ZAMARGU-4260 file (C-alpha; in steps of 0.2 Angstrom, whole numbers, plus 5000, padded with zeros to 4 digits):
<rodrens>
0) 5447/5441/5561 | 5461/5436/5550 | 5478/5428/5549 | 5491/5436/5537 | 5505/5427/5529
5) 5494/5428/5516 | 5483/5415/5525 | 5467/5419/5534 | 5456/5416/5549 | 5443/5406/5541
10) 5457/5395/5541 | 5456/5395/5559 | 5437/5393/5560 | 5438/5377/5551 | 5453/5369/5560
15) 5452/5351/5566 | 5454/5345/5584 | 5471/5345/5592 | 5482/5329/5590 | 5480/5318/5604
20) 5499/5316/5606 | 5500/5335/5610 | 5490/5332/5626 | 5504/5321/5632 | 5515/5336/5635
25) 5511/5346/5651 | 5508/5364/5650 | 5524/5367/5661 | 5534/5357/5648 | 5527/5368/5634
30) 5532/5384/5643 | 5549/5377/5646 | 5551/5372/5628 | 5544/5389/5622 | 5556/5400/5633
35) 5572/5397/5623 | 5563/5402/5606 | 5556/5417/5614 | 5573/5422/5622 | 5581/5420/5605
40) 5568/5432/5597 | 5572/5446/5610 | 5559/5442/5623 | 5565/5446/5641 | 5562/5434/5655
45) 5551/5447/5664 | 5540/5449/5649 | 5539/5430/5646 | 5534/5427/5665 | 5521/5442/5665
50) 5513/5435/5649 | 5511/5418/5655 | 5508/5422/5674 | 5493/5411/5680 | 5490/5405/5662
55) 5482/5388/5660 | 5475/5379/5644 | 5458/5386/5641 | 5445/5373/5636 | 5433/5386/5629
60) 5446/5390/5616 | 5447/5371/5611 | 5428/5371/5610 | 5428/5386/5599 | 5439/5378/5586
65) 5425/5365/5583 | 5413/5378/5578 | 5412/5380/5559 | 5400/5395/5555 | 5405/5395/5537
70) 5404/5376/5533 | 5388/5367/5531 | 5378/5383/5531 | 5369/5388/5515 | 5380/5402/5507
75) 5364/5413/5504 | 5359/5411/5522 | 5377/5416/5528 | 5378/5431/5516 | 5360/5438/5520
80) 5364/5436/5539 | 5380/5447/5536 | 5372/5460/5524 | 5357/5463/5535 | 5347/5479/5535
85) 5353/5484/5552 | 5371/5482/5547 | 5368/5491/5531 | 5360/5506/5540 | 5373/5507/5553
90) 5386/5507/5539 | 5378/5521/5531 | 5379/5531/5547 | 5397/5527/5550 | 5401/5533/5532
95) 5394/5550/5537 | 5401/5550/5555 | 5419/5547/5549 | 5419/5554/5532 | 5434/5565/5534
100) 5444/5550/5541 | 5438/5539/5526 | 5443/5553/5514 | 5461/5553/5522 | 5462/5534/5522
105) 5456/5533/5504 | 5469/5546/5499 | 5484/5538/5507 | 5480/5519/5504 | 5468/5519/5489
110) 5455/5508/5497 | 5437/5512/5496 | 5428/5516/5512 | 5414/5504/5508 | 5425/5489/5510
115) 5433/5496/5526 | 5416/5499/5533 | 5410/5481/5529 | 5425/5473/5537 | 5423/5484/5552
120) 5405/5480/5554 | 5407/5461/5551 | 5422/5459/5563 | 5416/5470/5578 | 5399/5477/5574
125) 5409/5494/5571 | 5418/5492/5588 | 5402/5488/5598 | 5408/5470/5601 | 5423/5470/5612
130) 5437/5458/5613 | 5436/5448/5629 | 5449/5434/5629 | 5466/5435/5636 | 5477/5435/5620
135) 5491/5426/5629 | 5480/5412/5636 | 5471/5410/5619 | 5487/5409/5610 | 5496/5398/5623
140) 5482/5386/5622 | 5482/5384/5603 | 5501/5383/5604 | 5501/5370/5617 | 5489/5359/5608
145) 5499/5362/5592 | 5486/5370/5582 | 5493/5374/5565 | 5510/5371/5573 | 5520/5382/5573
150) 5509/5396/5568 | 5500/5400/5585 | 5515/5397/5595 | 5525/5410/5585 | 5510/5422/5586
155) 5511/5420/5605 | 5529/5426/5605 | 5525/5441/5594 | 5511/5446/5606 | 5524/5446/5620
160) 5535/5457/5609 | 5520/5469/5607 | 5518/5470/5626 | 5537/5472/5629 | 5539/5486/5617
165) 5527/5496/5627 | 5512/5497/5615 | 5499/5490/5628 | 5500/5484/5646 | 5496/5466/5650
170) 5478/5469/5655 | 5474/5478/5638 | 5480/5463/5628 | 5463/5456/5624 | 5458/5447/5608
175) 5446/5435/5601 | 5447/5416/5606 | 5460/5414/5592 | 5471/5428/5596 | 5464/5441/5584
180) 5464/5459/5591 | 5455/5475/5589 | 5440/5481/5579 | 5445/5473/5563 | 5454/5458/5571
185) 5472/5458/5568 | 5483/5444/5573 | 5499/5449/5583 | 5510/5448/5567 | 5497/5459/5558
190) 5498/5472/5572 | 5517/5473/5570 | 5516/5473/5551 | 5501/5484/5547 | 5494/5494/5562
195) 5497/5512/5560 | 5495/5528/5571 | 5483/5536/5559 | 5476/5548/5572 | 5494/5555/5576
200) 5493/5553/5595 | 5509/5542/5595 | 5501/5525/5597 | 5493/5513/5585 | 5478/5508/5595
205) 5467/5496/5585 | 5455/5493/5600 | 5448/5510/5604 | 5455/5523/5591 | 5444/5523/5576
210) 5456/5532/5564 | 5469/5519/5569 | 5457/5505/5565 | 5452/5512/5548 | 5470/5517/5543
215) 5477/5500/5549 | 5464/5491/5539 | 5467/5501/5524 | 5486/5499/5525 | 5483/5480/5526
220) 5473/5479/5510 | 5484/5491/5501 | 5499/5480/5505 | 5489/5466/5499 | 5488/5474/5482
225) 5471/5481/5483 | 5466/5489/5466 | 5457/5506/5469 | 5442/5507/5458 | 5440/5489/5454
230) 5425/5480/5461 | 5428/5465/5472 | 5417/5456/5460 | 5399/5456/5454 | 5384/5446/5450
235) 5382/5440/5432 | 5370/5430/5421 | 5376/5417/5408 | 5368/5414/5391 | 5358/5399/5386
240) 5370/5385/5380 | 5384/5392/5390 | 5400/5381/5392 | 5401/5378/5411 | 5419/5372/5409
245) 5424/5390/5405 | 5429/5399/5421 | 5443/5411/5417 | 5443/5425/5404 | 5446/5443/5403
250) 5431/5455/5405 | 5431/5458/5386 | 5431/5440/5383 | 5417/5437/5395 | 5407/5451/5386
255) 5409/5442/5370 | 5403/5426/5377 | 5387/5434/5382 | 5390/5435/5400 | 5382/5451/5408
260) 5382/5460/5424 | 5366/5458/5434 | 5365/5476/5438 | 5367/5481/5420 | 5383/5491/5422
265) 5398/5488/5410 | 5412/5477/5414 | 5429/5485/5420 | 5439/5491/5405 | 5452/5478/5408
270) 5458/5463/5418 | 5453/5445/5422 | 5438/5439/5430 | 5434/5421/5437 | 5417/5414/5435
275) 5410/5404/5450 | 5394/5398/5457 | 5395/5397/5476 | 5379/5387/5477 | 5380/5379/5460
280) 5373/5384/5443 | 5355/5385/5450 | 5360/5400/5461 | 5369/5416/5459 | 5384/5417/5448
285) 5398/5429/5451 | 5414/5436/5442 | 5427/5438/5455 | 5441/5451/5452 | 5459/5452/5458
290) 5452/5462/5473 | 5442/5446/5478 | 5458/5437/5481 | 5463/5451/5493 | 5447/5449/5503
295) 5451/5430/5504 | 5468/5434/5511 | 5459/5443/5525 | 5448/5427/5528 | 5450/5412/5517
300) 5432/5409/5514 | 5421/5412/5499 | 5405/5415/5509 | 5415/5428/5519 | 5422/5437/5504
305) 5406/5437/5495 | 5397/5444/5511 | 5410/5458/5513 | 5409/5463/5495 | 5390/5462/5495
310) 5389/5472/5511 | 5401/5485/5505 | 5390/5487/5489 | 5374/5488/5499 | 5381/5502/5510
315) 5386/5511/5494 | 5368/5510/5488 | 5368/5494/5477 | 5353/5482/5476 | 5352/5465/5483
320) 5358/5450/5474 | 5345/5446/5460 | 5346/5428/5457 | 5338/5417/5471 | 5349/5406/5482
325) 5344/5388/5480 | 5332/5382/5493 | 5341/5365/5493 | 5358/5371/5495 | 5368/5359/5506
330) 5386/5364/5507 | 5398/5351/5512 | 5405/5350/5530 | 5423/5354/5532 | 5427/5335/5535
335) 5418/5331/5519 | 5428/5345/5510 | 5444/5337/5516 | 5438/5320/5510 | 5435/5328/5493
340) 5452/5336/5493 | 5461/5320/5497 | 5451/5311/5483 | 5456/5325/5471 | 5474/5323/5476
345) 5473/5304/5474 | 5467/5308/5456 | 5482/5318/5452 | 5476/5335/5455 | 5487/5348/5465
350) 5480/5352/5482 | 5488/5365/5492 | 5482/5361/5509 | 5470/5348/5517 | 5460/5360/5527
355) 5444/5360/5517 | 5446/5376/5507 | 5440/5374/5489 | 5450/5387/5479 | 5447/5392/5461
360) 5460/5379/5455 | 5451/5365/5464 | 5434/5371/5457 | 5441/5369/5440 | 5447/5351/5445
365) 5429/5348/5451 | 5423/5354/5434 | 5434/5341/5425 | 5428/5327/5436 | 5409/5333/5435
370) 5411/5332/5416 | 5418/5315/5416 | 5404/5309/5427 | 5390/5317/5416 | 5386/5331/5429
375) 5384/5349/5425 | 5402/5356/5427 | 5399/5371/5438 | 5413/5368/5450 | 5402/5367/5465
380) 5407/5353/5477 | 5392/5343/5483 | 5387/5327/5491 | 5381/5320/5474 | 5399/5323/5468
385) 5406/5314/5483 | 5395/5299/5480 | 5399/5298/5461 | 5418/5299/5466 | 5415/5285/5478
390) 5420/5295/5493 | 5411/5292/5509 | 5406/5309/5517 | 5412/5309/5536
</rodrens>
């Protein structure tokens, strides 16, 4: 599921617990405070009351925020679990079943079917996994406890607008625990901005209408500047004596440096590629393209983006990742990543958020610190790095 703005739902999956002070406000007070804002955005009192009728804070939503499936789990385990044989086989079948729809989506939005199939499979198992949470209760709960305030509070009002505009009745407004809806998990704002009626039946139905699901997802990626024909990235090998401080170059420059694609194919004719080692230099290396950044807008997580891209490649007939994932890979927990971010900030590096996301700029900062500490500068955040920096892992 994802948050657009361009932020994403792995952001949600790693959120910390709600501030204690938020619990001091009663839910009734939260509703009373919300109403003027909703009214100012065109929500009628009838819609407001219908959306929140019988709604109380959902403790299951709070519990779900504490789960961190993409933190602390070895990247290879995560990627292999996503790009499994059954999902690959099912994706191949979906490609044949919906080939004409994919033809039309590719023609209109310029997004390859393999990526759409991968997202569809990951987010809802091709529609088999149904949304089962009340979107209003989930968003009201997150808004009430001031999770990423005011993001979820605002999404709650947008969900009201979707219902008020007659798109779907109250009982059909179902979502994930965090308010993401439909077979490829759109947040309410995303529904408004990117959902399209691709089937031509007069309604953009991302819950049950497959052409609408695929068209809407293609529209989202297209408007995120997806480049048709450009891979999301690819596995590479680096030569002996490689300078691990080097992380950014054009494809032509990478070729001159002796970096090669693991599948033996040529690099794209032009453009930049960012080299990174998601599990350190002892594991697979990848060159990420501009399309990789678009996938991270869908979900701000490197393991997720790699899994989507790799699953898409496998459905399209590619081979598994060649390099072995390290058996001793122990990714940092979210709290440990936040501690590292704070340390890097204290050292003078620019940190965009303190939510545990280690972007490519921070990986370069990590390289610089690793070099100072006599470590191999592969940009991978580890417990050993925290220790050398004098940071106590929470």
